[in-house]
C-alpha positions as CSV (number, residue, x, y, z in Angstrom):
1,M,98.9,86.0,30.3
2,E,96.8,86.5,33.5
3,T,93.6,86.7,31.6
4,Q,93.9,83.2,30.2
5,P,93.4,81.4,33.6
6,R,90.4,83.7,34.4
7,E,88.8,83.0,31.0
8,A,89.4,79.3,31.6
9,A,87.7,79.5,35.0
10,R,84.8,81.4,33.6
11,S,84.4,78.9,30.9
12,R,84.4,76.0,33.4
13,R,81.7,77.8,35.5
14,R,79.5,78.4,32.4
15,H,79.9,74.8,31.4
16,Y,79.0,73.7,34.9
17,R,75.9,75.9,35.0
18,L,74.8,74.6,31.6
19,I,75.2,71.0,32.8
20,L,73.1,71.6,35.9
21,V,70.4,73.3,33.8
22,G,70.4,70.4,31.4
23,L,70.2,67.9,34.2
24,G,67.4,69.8,35.9
25,L,65.4,70.0,32.7
26,A,65.9,66.3,32.1
27,L,64.8,65.5,35.7
28,V,61.6,67.6,35.3
29,A,60.9,65.9,31.9
30,A,61.4,62.4,33.4
31,V,59.1,63.3,36.4
32,L,56.3,64.6,34.1
33,L,56.5,61.6,31.8
34,S,56.3,59.3,34.8
35,F,53.0,61.0,35.8
36,W,51.6,60.8,32.3
37,V,52.7,57.3,31.1
38,G,51.7,54.0,32.7
39,Y,49.2,51.2,32.8
40,F,46.5,53.9,33.4
41,P,47.6,56.9,31.3
42,L,46.9,60.4,32.6
43,A,46.7,63.4,30.3
44,P,48.7,66.5,31.4
45,R,45.4,68.2,32.1
46,E,44.3,65.3,34.3
47,V,47.5,65.4,36.2
48,L,47.0,69.1,37.0
49,H,43.4,68.6,38.0
50,A,44.2,65.6,40.1
51,F,46.8,67.7,41.9
52,L,44.4,70.5,42.5
53,S,41.6,68.2,43.6
54,R,43.4,67.8,47.0
55,F,42.8,71.5,47.5
56,G,39.1,71.5,46.8
57,Y,39.2,71.9,43.0
58,Q,36.1,70.5,41.4
59,G,37.0,70.0,37.8
60,E,36.4,67.5,35.1
61,L,38.2,64.4,36.3
62,R,37.8,60.7,36.0
63,P,37.0,59.2,39.5
64,Q,40.1,57.0,39.7
65,A,42.6,59.6,38.3
66,A,43.0,61.4,41.7
67,T,43.5,58.1,43.5
68,I,46.2,57.0,41.0
69,F,47.9,60.4,41.2
70,W,48.1,60.7,45.0
71,N,48.3,57.1,46.1
72,I,50.4,55.4,43.4
73,R,52.2,57.8,41.0
74,L,53.3,60.6,43.4
75,P,54.8,58.4,46.2
76,R,56.6,56.2,43.7
77,I,58.0,59.1,41.7
78,L,59.2,61.0,44.8
79,S,60.7,57.8,46.2
80,A,62.6,57.1,42.9
81,V,64.0,60.7,42.8
82,F,65.1,60.6,46.5
83,I,66.6,57.0,46.2
84,G,68.5,57.9,43.1
85,A,69.9,61.1,44.5
86,S,70.8,59.4,47.9
87,L,72.6,56.4,46.4
88,S,74.5,58.6,43.9
89,V,75.6,61.1,46.5
90,A,76.6,58.3,48.9
91,G,78.5,56.5,46.2
92,A,80.4,59.7,45.2
93,T,81.2,60.4,48.9
94,Y,82.5,57.0,49.6
95,Q,84.6,57.0,46.4
96,G,86.2,60.2,47.4
97,M,86.6,59.3,51.1
98,F,88.2,55.9,50.4
99,R,90.1,57.3,47.3
100,N,88.9,54.3,45.3
101,P,86.7,54.7,42.2
102,L,85.3,51.1,42.6
103,V,83.7,51.7,46.0
104,S,79.9,51.6,46.2
105,P,77.6,52.7,49.1
106,D,77.5,49.1,50.5
107,I,81.2,48.9,51.1
108,L,80.7,49.0,54.9
109,G,77.8,46.5,54.9
110,V,74.8,48.9,54.9
111,S,72.9,47.0,52.2
112,S,73.7,43.6,53.6
113,G,72.7,44.8,57.1
114,A,69.5,46.2,55.8
115,S,68.8,43.0,53.9
116,L,69.3,41.0,57.1
117,G,67.0,43.3,59.1
118,A,64.3,43.1,56.4
119,A,64.6,39.3,56.1
120,F,64.3,38.8,59.8
121,A,61.2,41.1,60.0
122,I,59.5,39.3,57.1
123,L,60.3,35.9,58.6
124,N,58.4,37.0,61.8
125,G,55.4,38.3,59.8
126,A,56.0,42.0,60.5
127,A,53.9,44.8,58.9
128,N,55.4,46.8,56.1
129,W,56.4,49.8,58.3
130,L,58.1,47.4,60.7
131,I,60.0,45.7,57.8
132,Q,61.1,49.2,56.7
133,L,62.2,50.1,60.2
134,S,64.1,46.8,60.7
135,A,65.9,47.3,57.4
136,F,67.0,50.8,58.3
137,T,68.2,49.6,61.8
138,G,70.0,46.7,60.3
139,G,71.9,48.9,57.8
140,V,72.9,51.5,60.4
141,T,74.0,48.7,62.9
142,A,76.1,47.0,60.3
143,V,78.0,50.2,59.5
144,A,78.4,51.0,63.2
145,F,80.0,47.6,63.8
146,S,82.3,48.1,60.8
147,Y,83.5,51.5,62.1
148,L,83.9,50.4,65.8
149,I,85.9,47.3,64.9
150,S,88.1,49.2,62.5
151,R,89.1,51.6,65.3
152,K,90.8,48.7,67.1
153,S,93.2,48.1,64.2
154,A,96.7,49.4,64.1
155,H,96.6,49.7,60.3
156,S,95.4,52.8,58.3
157,Q,91.8,53.6,59.0
158,I,90.8,53.3,55.3
159,L,92.2,49.8,55.0
160,S,90.7,48.7,58.3
161,L,87.2,50.1,57.3
162,V,87.3,48.2,54.0
163,L,88.4,44.9,55.6
164,T,85.9,45.1,58.5
165,G,83.1,46.2,56.1
166,S,83.8,43.2,54.0
167,M,83.7,40.9,57.0
168,V,80.4,42.4,58.3
169,M,78.9,42.2,54.8
170,A,79.8,38.5,54.6
171,L,78.3,37.8,58.0
172,C,75.0,39.6,57.1
173,N,74.8,37.8,53.8
174,A,75.3,34.5,55.6
175,G,72.5,35.5,58.0
176,V,70.1,36.3,55.0
177,T,71.0,32.9,53.5
178,M,70.2,31.1,56.8
179,I,66.8,32.9,57.1
180,K,65.9,32.0,53.5
181,Y,66.9,28.4,54.2
182,V,64.4,28.1,57.2
183,S,61.7,30.2,55.5
184,D,58.4,28.7,54.1
185,P,59.1,28.4,50.4
186,N,55.5,29.0,49.5
187,D,55.1,32.3,51.2
188,V,57.9,33.9,53.3
189,L,60.8,32.9,51.0
190,Q,58.9,34.6,48.0
191,Q,58.4,37.8,50.1
192,I,62.1,37.9,51.0
193,T,63.2,37.3,47.5
194,F,60.9,39.9,46.1
195,W,62.2,42.5,48.7
196,L,65.8,41.7,47.8
197,M,65.1,42.3,44.1
198,G,64.2,45.9,44.8
199,S,60.8,47.4,43.9
200,L,58.6,50.5,44.6
201,T,55.3,48.7,44.1
202,K,54.5,48.8,47.8
203,T,55.6,52.3,48.4
204,D,53.1,54.8,49.8
205,M,53.3,58.3,51.1
206,D,53.7,57.2,54.7
207,A,56.7,55.0,53.8
208,F,58.2,57.9,51.7
209,R,57.8,60.5,54.5
210,W,59.5,58.2,57.0
211,S,62.5,57.6,54.7
212,A,62.7,61.1,53.4
213,I,63.7,62.5,56.8
214,P,67.1,60.6,57.0
215,M,67.7,61.1,53.3
216,A,67.1,64.8,53.5
217,L,69.4,65.1,56.5
218,G,72.2,63.1,54.9
219,L,71.9,65.1,51.7
220,A,72.0,68.4,53.6
221,I,75.1,67.4,55.5
222,I,77.1,66.3,52.5
223,L,76.0,69.2,50.4
224,L,77.1,71.7,53.1
225,L,80.5,70.0,53.7
226,R,81.2,68.7,50.2
227,W,84.2,70.9,49.7
228,R,86.0,69.0,52.5
229,L,85.8,65.9,50.4
230,N,88.4,67.4,48.1
231,L,90.8,67.5,51.0
232,L,90.0,63.9,52.2
233,T,91.1,62.7,48.8
234,L,94.6,63.7,49.7
235,D,96.9,61.5,51.8
236,E,96.1,61.6,55.5
237,E,99.3,63.3,56.4
238,E,98.8,66.0,53.7
239,A,95.3,66.6,54.9
240,R,96.5,67.0,58.5
241,T,99.1,69.5,57.5
242,L,96.3,71.6,56.1
243,G,94.5,71.6,59.4
244,I,91.8,69.0,58.6
245,H,90.6,66.7,61.3
246,V,90.6,63.7,59.0
247,R,89.0,61.1,61.4
248,G,86.3,63.6,62.5
249,Y,85.2,64.5,58.9
250,R,85.5,60.9,57.8
251,L,83.1,59.9,60.6
252,I,80.7,62.7,59.6
253,F,80.6,61.6,56.0
254,I,80.2,57.9,57.0
255,V,77.2,58.8,59.2
256,A,75.6,61.0,56.4
257,S,76.2,58.4,53.7
258,T,74.9,55.6,55.9
259,L,71.7,57.6,56.5
260,L,71.3,58.0,52.8
261,S,72.1,54.4,51.9
262,A,70.1,52.8,54.7
263,A,67.0,54.9,54.0
264,A,67.2,54.3,50.3
265,V,67.6,50.5,50.7
266,C,64.7,50.2,53.3
267,L,62.4,52.1,50.9
268,G,63.3,50.6,47.5
269,G,65.3,47.4,48.3
270,L,68.7,46.6,46.8
271,I,69.7,48.9,43.9
272,G,73.5,48.8,44.1
273,W,74.6,49.9,40.6
274,V,73.3,53.4,41.0
275,G,75.8,54.3,43.7
276,L,78.7,52.8,41.7
277,M,78.0,54.0,38.2
278,I,76.3,57.4,38.5
279,P,79.3,59.2,40.2
280,H,81.5,58.1,37.3
281,M,79.0,59.5,34.8
282,A,78.8,62.8,36.7
283,R,82.7,63.0,36.7
284,A,82.6,62.7,32.9
285,L,80.3,65.8,32.8
286,V,81.7,68.1,35.5
287,G,85.1,66.8,36.6
288,V,86.4,65.6,39.9
289,D,85.8,68.7,42.0
290,Y,83.4,67.6,44.7
291,N,81.9,71.1,45.0
292,R,80.4,70.3,41.5
293,L,80.4,66.5,41.5
294,I,78.0,66.1,44.5
295,P,75.1,68.3,43.1
296,A,75.6,66.8,39.6
297,S,75.5,63.2,41.0
298,A,72.3,64.0,43.0
299,M,70.5,65.4,39.9
300,L,71.8,62.7,37.6
301,G,70.8,59.9,40.0
């Protein structure tokens, strides 16, 4: 009788390892295909030679191949990988923390705040790096307002966070609408609309490096503390009886998820469905245990 639970546990571990290996292979295949396929196709040998050319390799290579690899394909692919992982992990974290499967990373207004910051910077003719910085600052500020206002409420913190996040989101969206209304329709309005649509066409290595820092920090924090999310899915009183400082860990996860979401939005624009749908797909593969769900969400995203 005792061997049955052990066998079941071993079977679940084997299943989880196989899922991770499969997701890893799929990710590698998608990255390689992204290097090879495009408006300017690159053969696998050309991709390898273009990579080695940065280190002094003088092989047979078309002149524009190295430029396309280092200045276009590599930053866009790295950005896509980091953005997908960041939004997926942030979405899974928020869904567990708020105990609501319909929650997405913009529940506290990070996407709306980033949109307002980017729209304001574009309206004033800022450079690309300043637009990115303004978007990141706007997203972080919106979440900070949501959290600080929710602390004044006498209701449960989760309910207060959702309500204040919705309020801040509406205010930021109204600000974006006002900026679009006063923008030049022949120039500025088109830039704002294009940014809000989400795109990696203007991504370069400098933009990626700047955004990769908060994304890597947020991912590291959540990966290290992901087992605590299993306890935060419990009722607050139950979690406290287990010795969990609920508000403290909730704040840590909010900060980490905000870093992920704000950096992802300022790099690639609004891509909201990833943070909502990918965690559900990961749950179907590995279950609801956040020790397994967070890594699976990152790789699937």
